[in-house]
C-alpha positions in Angstrom: -61.5 104.7 96.6 -64.7 104.1 98.6 -66.7 101.0 97.7 -69.3 101.7 95.1 -67.5 104.8 93.6 -67.0 104.3 89.9 -63.5 104.4 88.5 -63.0 107.8 86.7 -59.3 107.6 85.5 -59.5 107.3 81.7 -56.5 104.9 81.5 -58.2 102.6 84.1 -61.5 102.8 82.2 -59.7 101.9 78.9 -57.8 99.0 80.4 -54.6 97.4 79.0 -53.4 98.8 75.7 -54.0 96.7 72.6 -50.5 97.8 71.4 -48.5 98.0 74.6 -45.1 98.1 72.8 -46.0 100.8 70.3 -44.9 104.4 70.8 -44.2 107.2 68.4 -42.7 106.0 65.2 -39.1 106.6 64.4 -40.2 108.5 61.3 -42.1 111.0 63.4 -39.3 111.3 65.9 -36.6 112.0 63.3 -38.8 114.4 61.3 -39.5 116.4 64.5 -35.9 116.4 65.4 -35.0 117.6 61.9 -37.5 120.5 62.1 -36.2 121.5 65.6 -32.6 121.7 64.4 -33.2 123.0 60.8 -31.6 119.8 59.4 -31.9 118.6 55.8 -34.5 115.9 56.1 -33.3 112.8 54.2 -35.2 110.6 56.7 -38.9 110.3 56.3 -39.9 108.9 52.9 -41.8 111.7 51.0 -40.8 113.9 48.1 -40.1 117.6 48.7 -41.2 118.4 45.2 -44.7 118.7 43.8 -46.7 116.4 41.6 -47.4 117.3 37.9 -49.5 120.4 37.5 -52.0 118.5 35.2 -52.9 116.1 38.0 -53.8 119.0 40.3 -55.8 120.6 37.4 -57.8 117.4 37.1 -58.6 117.4 40.8 -59.9 121.0 40.5 -61.9 120.1 37.4 -63.5 117.2 39.3 -64.5 119.5 42.1 -65.9 122.1 39.6 -67.9 119.3 37.9 -69.5 118.4 41.2 -67.7 115.1 42.0 -67.7 115.9 45.7 -70.0 113.3 47.3 -69.4 109.7 48.3 -67.8 107.5 45.8 -69.0 103.8 45.7 -67.6 101.8 48.6 -65.0 99.9 46.5 -63.9 103.1 44.6 -65.0 104.8 41.4 -65.6 102.3 38.6 -63.4 104.3 36.2 -60.4 104.2 38.6 -60.9 100.5 39.4 -61.0 99.8 35.6 -57.9 101.9 35.0 -56.0 99.9 37.8 -57.1 96.6 36.4 -56.0 97.6 32.9 -52.6 98.7 34.1 -52.0 95.5 36.1 -53.0 93.4 33.1 -50.7 95.4 30.7 -47.7 95.2 33.0 -48.1 91.8 34.7 -50.4 89.8 32.6 -53.0 89.2 35.4 -56.6 90.1 34.7 -58.5 91.3 37.8 -62.2 92.0 37.5 -62.6 95.6 38.3 -66.0 95.1 39.9 -65.2 92.3 42.3 -61.4 92.2 42.6 -60.1 95.8 42.8 -60.7 98.2 45.7 -59.4 101.8 46.2 -58.1 102.4 49.7 -57.1 105.3 52.0 -53.5 104.7 51.3 -51.5 101.5 51.4 -51.2 101.4 55.2 -55.0 101.1 55.4 -54.8 98.4 52.8 -52.2 96.5 54.9 -54.3 96.7 58.0 -57.5 95.8 56.2 -55.9 92.8 54.5 -54.5 91.5 57.8 -57.8 92.0 59.7 -59.6 90.2 56.9 -57.2 87.2 56.8 -55.9 86.7 60.3 -57.7 85.1 63.2 -56.8 84.9 66.9 -53.8 82.6 67.4 -52.7 82.7 63.7 -49.1 83.2 62.8 -47.9 85.7 60.2 -44.4 85.5 58.7 -42.7 88.9 58.4 -39.4 89.4 56.7 -37.1 91.7 58.7 -36.1 94.5 58.5 -39.8 95.2 58.0 -42.0 98.3 57.5 -43.3 99.3 61.0 -47.0 98.9 60.4 -47.0 95.2 59.8 -46.4 94.1 63.4 -49.2 96.3 64.9 -51.6 95.2 62.3 -51.0 91.5 63.1 -51.3 92.3 66.8 -54.6 94.1 66.4 -55.9 91.0 64.5 -55.0 88.8 67.4 -52.2 87.1 65.4 -48.5 86.6 66.2 -45.7 87.9 64.0 -43.0 85.4 63.2 -39.8 87.2 62.2 -37.6 85.7 59.5 -34.5 87.8 58.7 -33.5 88.8 55.2 -30.1 87.6 54.2 -27.7 90.5 54.8 -24.9 88.7 53.1 -26.9 88.4 49.9 -28.1 92.0 49.7 -31.1 91.5 51.9 -32.4 88.7 49.7 -35.0 86.2 50.9 -33.7 82.9 52.2 -36.7 80.7 51.3 -35.4 77.8 53.3 -35.7 80.0 56.4 -39.2 80.9 55.4 -40.1 77.2 54.9 -38.6 76.4 58.3 -40.8 79.0 59.9 -44.0 77.5 58.7 -46.2 75.7 61.3 -49.8 74.5 61.2 -50.8 77.9 62.6 -49.2 79.9 59.8 -51.9 81.9 58.0 -50.1 84.6 56.1 -46.8 85.8 54.7 -46.2 89.6 54.3 -43.9 90.5 51.4 -42.6 93.9 50.4 -40.9 94.4 47.0 -39.3 96.8 46.2 -38.3 96.6 49.8 -38.4 99.4 52.3 -36.0 100.0 54.0 -33.3 98.0 52.1 -34.0 98.7 48.4 -33.8 95.0 47.5 -36.3 93.5 45.0 -37.8 90.1 44.3 -36.9 88.4 41.1 -38.4 85.6 39.0 -36.4 82.9 41.0 -38.1 84.3 44.2 -41.5 83.8 42.7 -40.7 80.3 41.6 -39.4 79.4 45.1 -42.5 80.9 46.7 -44.7 78.9 44.3 -43.1 75.7 45.6 -43.9 76.7 49.2 -47.5 77.8 48.4 -48.2 74.6 46.4 -47.5 72.6 49.6 -48.9 74.8 52.3 -52.2 76.6 53.1 -50.7 80.1 53.0 -52.1 83.5 52.1 -49.9 86.5 51.0 -50.1 90.2 51.5 -47.8 91.7 48.9 -46.8 95.3 49.6 -45.8 96.7 46.2 -46.1 100.4 46.8 -42.8 101.1 45.0 -43.7 98.9 42.0 -42.8 101.6 39.5 -39.4 102.5 41.1 -37.1 99.6 40.0 -33.7 100.4 38.5 -31.1 99.3 36.0 -33.6 98.1 33.4 -35.0 95.4 35.6 -38.7 94.6 35.6 -40.9 94.6 38.7 -41.8 91.0 39.5 -45.2 91.5 41.0 -46.9 88.6 42.8 -49.6 89.2 40.1 -47.2 87.8 37.6 -47.8 84.3 39.0 -51.3 82.8 38.6 -50.7 80.5 41.6 -49.4 83.3 43.9 -52.0 85.8 42.8 -54.8 83.3 43.6 -53.6 83.5 47.3 -52.7 87.2 47.5 -53.8 90.7 48.4 -51.6 92.8 46.1 -51.2 96.4 47.3 -50.0 99.6 45.7 -49.9 103.4 46.3 -50.7 106.4 44.1 -49.0 108.5 46.7 -45.6 106.9 46.0 -46.2 106.7 42.2 -47.3 110.3 41.6 -45.5 112.2 44.4 -48.7 112.8 46.3 -48.2 111.0 49.6 -50.5 113.4 51.4 -53.4 112.2 49.4 -53.4 108.8 51.0 -54.9 106.8 48.1 -53.9 103.2 47.5 -55.2 100.0 45.8 -55.8 96.4 46.7 -56.2 93.7 44.0 -57.2 90.2 45.1 -59.3 87.3 43.8 -63.0 87.7 44.5 -63.3 85.4 47.6 -60.4 87.3 49.3 -61.7 90.7 48.2 -65.2 89.9 49.5 -63.7 89.6 53.0 -61.4 92.6 52.5 -64.4 94.8 51.6 -66.3 93.7 54.7 -63.6 95.3 56.8 -63.0 98.2 54.4 -66.6 99.3 54.4 -66.7 99.7 58.2 -63.2 101.2 58.4 -63.1 104.1 55.9 -66.1 103.0 53.7 -64.8 105.0 50.7 -62.0 107.3 49.6 -62.3 110.9 48.6 -64.0 111.3 45.3 -62.4 114.2 43.3 -58.9 112.7 43.6 -60.2 109.3 42.5 -61.7 110.9 39.5 -58.5 112.8 38.7 -56.3 109.7 39.1 -58.6 107.7 36.7 -58.0 110.3 34.1 -54.3 110.6 34.8 -53.8 106.9 34.4 -54.9 107.1 30.8 -51.4 108.2 30.0 -49.0 105.3 31.0 -46.0 107.5 30.6 -46.8 109.0 34.0 -45.6 105.8 35.7 -43.5 104.2 33.0 -41.1 107.2 33.2 -40.7 106.9 36.9 -37.7 104.5 37.0 -35.5 106.8 35.0 -36.6 109.8 37.0 -35.6 108.2 40.3 -32.5 106.4 39.0 -31.0 109.7 38.1 -31.5 110.8 41.7 -30.2 107.5 43.1 -27.1 107.7 40.9 -26.4 111.4 41.8 -26.8 110.7 45.5 -24.9 107.4 45.7 -22.0 108.7 43.7 -21.5 111.7 45.9 -22.1 109.7 49.1 -19.4 107.2 48.1 -16.9 110.0 48.4 -17.8 110.6 52.0 -17.0 108.3 55.0 -20.4 106.7 54.5 -20.5 103.4 52.5 -23.7 103.2 50.4 -25.2 99.7 50.0 -26.8 98.6 46.7 -30.2 100.0 45.9 -32.2 98.1 43.3 -35.5 99.8 43.9 -37.5 102.3 46.1 -36.3 105.8 46.7 -34.2 104.8 49.7 -30.5 103.9 50.0 -28.8 102.4 53.0 -25.4 103.5 54.1 -22.9 102.0 56.6 -21.3 104.5 59.0 -18.9 102.2 60.8 -15.9 104.2 59.5 -17.3 107.1 61.4 -18.7 105.7 64.7 -19.4 102.6 66.8 -22.6 104.2 68.2 -25.9 102.3 68.1 -27.9 103.3 65.0 -30.6 105.4 66.7 -28.0 107.3 68.8 -25.9 108.0 65.7 -29.0 109.1 63.7 -29.9 111.6 66.4 -26.4 113.0 66.6 -26.2 113.2 62.8 -29.3 115.3 62.9 -28.4 117.5 65.9 -24.7 118.1 65.3 -24.4 117.8 61.5 -27.8 118.9 60.3 -28.9 115.8 58.3 -31.8 113.6 59.3 -31.6 109.9 58.5 -33.6 106.8 59.7 -31.8 104.1 61.7 -32.3 100.6 60.6 -32.7 99.0 64.0 -36.4 100.0 64.6 -37.3 97.9 61.5 -36.5 94.8 63.6 -38.4 93.1 66.4 -35.2 92.7 68.2 -32.9 95.6 67.1 -29.8 94.6 65.2 -26.9 97.1 65.2 -25.1 96.9 61.8 -24.2 100.6 61.8 -26.6 101.4 59.0 -28.9 104.3 58.4 -31.4 104.9 55.6 -31.5 108.0 53.4 -34.3 109.1 51.2 -33.3 110.5 47.8 -36.8 111.5 46.7 -35.8 115.1 47.0 -35.0 118.1 44.8 -31.4 118.2 43.6 -30.7 121.2 45.7 -31.9 119.4 48.8 -29.7 116.4 48.0 -26.7 118.6 47.4 -27.2 120.5 50.6 -27.4 117.2 52.5 -24.4 115.7 50.8 -22.3 118.8 51.5 -23.0 118.3 55.2 -22.5 114.6 55.1 -19.1 115.2 53.5 -18.0 117.0 56.7 -19.0 114.2 59.0 
């Protein structure tokens, strides 16, 4: 190029990628593959059934009443109040709806906003693996470094708190938790909260607690939210999702609860990221939350699906692992193949017509345990069709 001629290649103008290791997510890849091969999609985590008709009626009513302009930046007061009341009722923690609750454009936005608000360049963030795939890129965009601590496979993917303690350094700023846990279906219990309290009492550590499946916990067990602990809640951004709770993942509406000093920083990022979330759906959700049964009945609803799917899967050559929460179940396929997980998942989709998600992409350094993840948030006829095909593998 002659001297003085400006560079015109867009990639050169942009410079090095901020996320050089990030490509298309495995969820998108497997869903596209499922569509191409007319496979039963038990991979990506979304229901194939609709939400309650009344919730859609409330959205239509909101639009007809003229609730179609910007909501306040933190969210509609009525919805923030409903969220605060629900959290206090379930977990005993009182958040001030004016200064400690924000409505977000889905939980993924809440994760990124929490990390950007808390993490500075050079900070370390502990991530428990296998981990949801948005955590790492959020940390990288904030200039931090993810420190992977493996969950204990031999204890049902429980947290080894000594490993967490050993990973702490003077640069550790944040710990990201996820319970109920995607992709493993494990859950935190009261002993986990007590162990974490011991760590937090001795270290300057903030927490992002991803609790989007808070209402999908099985076998009569309670959800142990970080909000249940006064100490932990005082250090935490606690996140949830209306999409997961009310079968409306496409609405992309979530929540963040945090003490006022943390929320002040969260909102500084939020207001210049999305500013606010769509108004008529916020209005509808505020009304819908007035009936607690809409979320209190969710564990029984999904447990029936879990039991139906796991019982039938156990009669195939797949070996289901315990699922204590979420709408995912892991299955070991070592009786079928020695292939790496992503290779097996692709072949399962193409040759057998069932899409699943390999576990390996949930790790920084892929671990091949011959495990795939199935989503059972599907109509019974979808699950039965998938199970019929899996029985022939």
